[in-house]
C-alpha positions as CSV (number, residue, x, y, z in Angstrom):
1,M,-91.7,132.0,-10.8
2,E,-90.4,131.2,-14.3
3,I,-88.2,133.8,-15.9
4,G,-90.7,134.6,-18.7
5,E,-93.4,135.3,-16.1
6,Q,-91.0,137.4,-14.1
7,A,-90.1,139.4,-17.2
8,N,-93.7,140.1,-17.9
9,Q,-94.3,141.1,-14.4
10,L,-91.5,143.7,-14.5
11,V,-92.7,145.0,-17.9
12,E,-96.3,145.4,-16.5
13,C,-94.9,147.1,-13.4
14,L,-93.2,149.8,-15.6
15,K,-96.2,150.0,-17.8
16,S,-98.3,150.9,-14.7
17,Y,-96.2,154.0,-14.2
18,G,-97.7,155.6,-17.3
19,S,-94.4,157.1,-18.3
20,A,-90.9,157.1,-16.7
21,A,-87.4,158.5,-16.7
22,V,-84.9,155.7,-15.8
23,A,-81.7,156.6,-14.0
24,F,-79.4,154.7,-16.3
25,S,-75.8,153.8,-15.5
26,A,-75.2,151.0,-18.0
27,G,-74.9,148.5,-15.1
28,V,-76.9,145.3,-15.3
29,D,-79.7,146.5,-12.9
30,S,-80.5,149.8,-14.7
31,T,-80.1,148.2,-18.1
32,V,-82.8,145.6,-17.3
33,V,-85.1,148.4,-15.9
34,A,-84.5,150.4,-19.1
35,A,-85.3,147.4,-21.2
36,A,-88.5,146.7,-19.3
37,A,-89.4,150.4,-19.5
38,W,-89.1,150.4,-23.2
39,R,-91.1,147.2,-23.5
40,G,-93.9,148.6,-21.3
41,L,-93.9,152.2,-22.2
42,G,-92.2,152.7,-25.6
43,D,-91.6,156.3,-26.4
44,S,-93.0,157.3,-23.0
45,A,-89.8,156.1,-21.4
46,V,-86.3,157.7,-21.5
47,A,-83.0,156.7,-20.0
48,V,-81.0,159.4,-18.3
49,T,-77.2,159.0,-17.6
50,G,-75.4,161.3,-15.3
51,V,-72.0,162.3,-16.6
52,G,-69.3,163.4,-14.2
53,P,-65.7,162.7,-13.3
54,A,-66.7,159.7,-11.2
55,L,-67.9,157.8,-14.3
56,A,-65.3,155.2,-15.3
57,E,-63.8,155.1,-18.7
58,G,-65.9,153.3,-21.3
59,E,-69.1,153.4,-19.2
60,L,-70.7,156.4,-21.1
61,E,-70.0,154.8,-24.4
62,Q,-71.5,151.5,-23.2
63,A,-74.6,153.4,-22.0
64,R,-75.0,154.9,-25.4
65,T,-74.6,151.5,-27.1
66,L,-77.0,149.7,-24.7
67,A,-79.7,152.4,-25.1
68,K,-79.4,152.1,-28.9
69,L,-79.7,148.3,-28.6
70,I,-82.7,148.5,-26.3
71,G,-84.3,151.3,-28.5
72,I,-85.0,153.7,-25.6
73,R,-84.3,157.4,-26.0
74,H,-81.1,158.3,-24.2
75,I,-80.3,161.6,-22.5
76,E,-76.9,162.6,-21.0
77,A,-77.0,165.0,-18.1
78,A,-73.8,166.7,-16.9
79,T,-73.7,166.5,-13.1
80,A,-71.7,168.7,-10.8
81,E,-71.5,166.8,-7.5
82,I,-67.7,167.3,-7.6
83,E,-68.2,171.0,-6.9
84,Q,-70.2,170.4,-3.7
85,T,-68.3,170.5,-0.4
86,P,-70.2,167.7,1.3
87,Y,-69.5,165.4,-1.6
88,K,-65.8,166.3,-1.8
89,A,-65.4,165.8,1.9
90,N,-66.3,162.1,1.3
91,G,-68.1,161.2,4.5
92,P,-70.2,158.1,4.8
93,D,-73.1,160.0,3.3
94,R,-71.2,160.9,0.1
95,C,-73.6,158.8,-2.0
96,F,-76.5,160.8,-0.7
97,H,-75.1,164.0,-2.2
98,C,-74.2,162.2,-5.4
99,K,-77.6,160.7,-5.9
100,T,-79.3,163.9,-4.9
101,E,-77.4,165.6,-7.7
102,L,-78.3,162.8,-10.2
103,Y,-82.0,162.7,-9.3
104,T,-82.2,166.5,-9.5
105,H,-81.2,166.2,-13.2
106,V,-83.4,163.1,-13.8
107,A,-86.3,164.9,-12.2
108,K,-85.7,167.9,-14.4
109,V,-85.8,165.7,-17.5
110,A,-89.0,164.0,-16.3
111,D,-90.6,167.5,-15.6
112,E,-89.6,168.9,-19.0
113,L,-91.0,165.8,-20.9
114,G,-94.1,165.5,-18.7
115,L,-93.1,162.0,-17.4
116,A,-95.0,160.6,-14.4
117,A,-92.2,158.7,-12.6
118,I,-88.5,158.3,-12.0
119,A,-87.2,154.7,-11.8
120,N,-83.9,153.4,-10.6
121,G,-82.2,150.0,-10.7
122,A,-82.2,149.1,-7.0
123,N,-82.9,145.4,-6.4
124,T,-83.9,143.5,-3.2
125,D,-80.2,142.7,-2.4
126,D,-79.6,146.4,-2.0
127,L,-82.0,146.8,0.8
128,G,-79.8,145.2,3.5
129,D,-76.6,147.3,2.8
130,Y,-75.7,150.7,4.0
131,R,-76.9,152.9,1.1
132,P,-77.5,156.6,1.8
133,G,-78.3,156.9,-1.9
134,M,-81.6,155.2,-1.1
135,K,-82.6,158.2,1.1
136,A,-82.0,160.5,-1.8
137,A,-84.2,158.3,-4.0
138,A,-86.9,158.5,-1.4
139,D,-86.6,162.3,-1.3
140,F,-87.4,162.4,-5.0
141,S,-90.1,159.7,-4.8
142,V,-88.0,157.4,-7.1
143,R,-89.6,154.1,-7.9
144,S,-87.6,150.8,-7.7
145,P,-89.4,148.4,-10.0
146,L,-87.0,145.5,-9.3
147,V,-87.7,145.8,-5.6
148,E,-91.5,146.2,-6.2
149,C,-91.3,142.9,-8.1
150,G,-89.2,141.2,-5.5
151,I,-86.2,140.7,-7.9
152,N,-82.7,140.2,-6.5
153,K,-79.3,140.5,-8.2
154,Q,-79.3,136.9,-9.5
155,G,-82.8,137.5,-10.9
156,V,-81.7,140.6,-12.7
157,R,-78.9,138.7,-14.4
158,E,-81.3,136.0,-15.5
159,L,-83.6,138.7,-16.9
160,A,-80.7,140.3,-18.8
161,Q,-79.8,136.9,-20.3
162,H,-83.5,136.2,-21.1
163,W,-83.7,139.5,-23.1
164,G,-80.3,139.0,-24.7
165,L,-78.7,142.0,-23.1
166,P,-74.9,141.9,-23.3
167,V,-74.5,142.9,-19.6
168,A,-75.8,139.7,-18.1
169,D,-72.5,138.8,-16.6
170,K,-71.1,142.3,-16.2
171,P,-69.3,142.8,-12.9
172,A,-70.7,145.5,-10.5
173,S,-69.3,148.9,-11.5
174,P,-70.2,151.5,-8.9
175,C,-68.9,155.0,-9.5
176,L,-65.1,155.7,-9.0
177,A,-65.8,157.8,-5.9
178,S,-66.8,154.6,-4.1
179,R,-63.1,153.5,-4.2
180,L,-62.0,156.4,-1.9
181,A,-62.0,155.5,1.8
182,Y,-64.3,157.8,3.8
183,G,-62.5,161.0,4.7
184,V,-60.2,161.0,1.6
185,E,-61.2,164.0,-0.4
186,V,-62.8,163.4,-3.7
187,T,-60.9,165.2,-6.5
188,P,-60.9,164.7,-10.2
189,E,-57.2,163.8,-10.0
190,R,-57.8,160.9,-7.6
191,L,-60.8,159.6,-9.6
192,A,-58.7,159.6,-12.8
193,R,-55.9,157.9,-10.9
194,V,-58.2,155.1,-9.7
195,D,-59.7,154.7,-13.2
196,A,-56.2,154.4,-14.8
197,A,-55.1,151.9,-12.2
198,E,-58.1,149.7,-12.7
199,Q,-57.9,149.9,-16.5
200,F,-54.2,148.8,-16.2
201,L,-55.1,145.8,-14.0
202,R,-57.9,144.8,-16.4
203,S,-55.4,144.8,-19.3
204,F,-54.1,141.6,-17.7
205,G,-57.5,140.0,-18.3
206,V,-58.9,140.3,-14.7
207,R,-62.5,141.5,-14.9
208,E,-63.7,141.9,-11.3
209,L,-61.5,144.1,-9.2
210,R,-61.2,147.3,-7.2
211,V,-58.4,149.8,-6.5
212,S,-59.3,151.6,-3.3
213,V,-57.6,154.7,-2.1
214,H,-56.7,155.3,1.6
215,H,-55.0,158.1,3.5
216,G,-51.5,158.8,2.4
217,E,-52.3,157.8,-1.2
218,L,-52.2,154.1,-0.4
219,A,-53.7,151.9,-3.1
220,R,-55.5,148.8,-1.9
221,I,-56.1,146.2,-4.6
222,E,-59.1,143.9,-4.2
223,L,-59.6,140.9,-6.6
224,A,-60.8,137.4,-6.4
225,P,-58.7,135.1,-4.1
226,E,-57.8,132.8,-7.1
227,H,-55.9,135.7,-8.6
228,L,-53.7,136.4,-5.6
229,T,-51.0,134.0,-6.6
230,W,-50.9,135.6,-10.1
231,L,-50.7,139.1,-8.6
232,V,-47.6,138.3,-6.6
233,E,-45.6,136.7,-9.4
234,P,-42.4,138.9,-9.5
235,K,-42.8,140.3,-13.0
236,I,-46.5,141.0,-12.6
237,R,-46.1,142.5,-9.1
238,E,-43.2,144.7,-10.2
239,S,-45.1,146.0,-13.3
240,I,-48.2,146.8,-11.2
241,V,-46.3,148.5,-8.4
242,A,-44.3,150.5,-11.0
243,R,-47.5,151.6,-12.9
244,L,-49.5,152.6,-9.8
245,K,-46.6,154.6,-8.4
246,E,-46.2,156.3,-11.8
247,L,-49.9,157.2,-11.5
248,G,-49.2,158.9,-8.1
249,F,-49.8,156.3,-5.5
250,K,-47.2,156.3,-2.8
251,H,-47.9,152.8,-1.5
252,V,-49.4,149.7,-3.1
253,S,-51.2,147.0,-1.1
254,V,-53.4,144.0,-1.6
255,D,-56.5,143.0,0.4
256,L,-56.0,139.3,1.4
257,T,-59.7,138.9,2.0
258,G,-60.3,139.3,-1.8
259,F,-62.8,141.3,-3.8
260,Q,-65.9,142.3,-1.8
261,S,-68.6,144.7,-3.1
262,G,-69.3,147.4,-0.6
263,S,-66.2,146.7,1.5
264,L,-66.0,150.3,2.7
265,N,-69.6,150.2,3.7
266,Q,-68.9,147.2,5.9
267,L,-66.6,149.4,8.0
268,V,-69.3,152.0,8.4
269,Q,-71.8,149.3,9.5
270,L,-69.2,148.0,12.0
271,E,-68.8,151.5,13.4
272,R,-72.5,152.1,13.6
273,S,-73.1,148.8,15.4
274,S,-70.2,149.0,17.9
275,G,-69.7,152.7,18.3
276,A,-66.0,152.1,17.6
277,C,-63.7,154.1,15.3
278,V,-62.5,151.7,12.6
279,D,-59.3,152.5,10.8
280,S,-59.9,152.0,7.1
281,H,-56.3,150.6,6.8
282,T,-57.0,147.6,8.9
283,K,-57.7,145.3,6.0
284,T,-54.5,145.9,4.0
285,E,-51.3,144.0,3.6
286,M,-48.3,145.5,1.8
287,V,-47.2,143.8,-1.4
């Protein structure tokens, strides 16, 4: 299917909802859905962004900018997942509690405005991963128009480029809580520490990276393999270690396998398939 035809299909899919509230994070997936919603529904579509401590620096401002660019009405909803014990405990189902909080607010907006549907940015590539947030979406009858149209991540990026959206090549940017190894308590301080560490690393010009937190305040840096030699250059390494320890990390490590989206979920999948207890430190090497 040509990109123009796929774009029309997605717009018609959103149009068929009658009206919709889009859960809008400013990532490429939800931005494409918001753009399609605006094209298909006009003023009968709104974009709703959940605002909490797990939102990385700059993401809310980008959401505002993108919504204005698209033309869709933008609503910011303060979320309180950080106050919930199951979320703070950070088990493998953390995302379920986070998304439940988000969809509660999006559903409230939809109800107040009389909108018929809630839509998210899940694409077909998300279906094979361990994603407890999808259960929360099902609980709220959330529609996934990208999945309904059979669109994967690459297709989403092509649609963003087709519509001239500036996020076509934006790296995946899940919430900051996703950087904390399961069992490490989610606190505003840890989230802020991760955010500051990633912002510092990006100041060197590296776009796609993660700083994960493990027990004992160990930081695990993930970035593309081609950047590994740069990372261990003496002056670079020393400055990174110094900054991360200044932020409160006690140890700094690098993952030699490189950047992988959903790397912590891979450990959960391994546990679920083997019944084994997998130590989340097994993938680290000290710098």
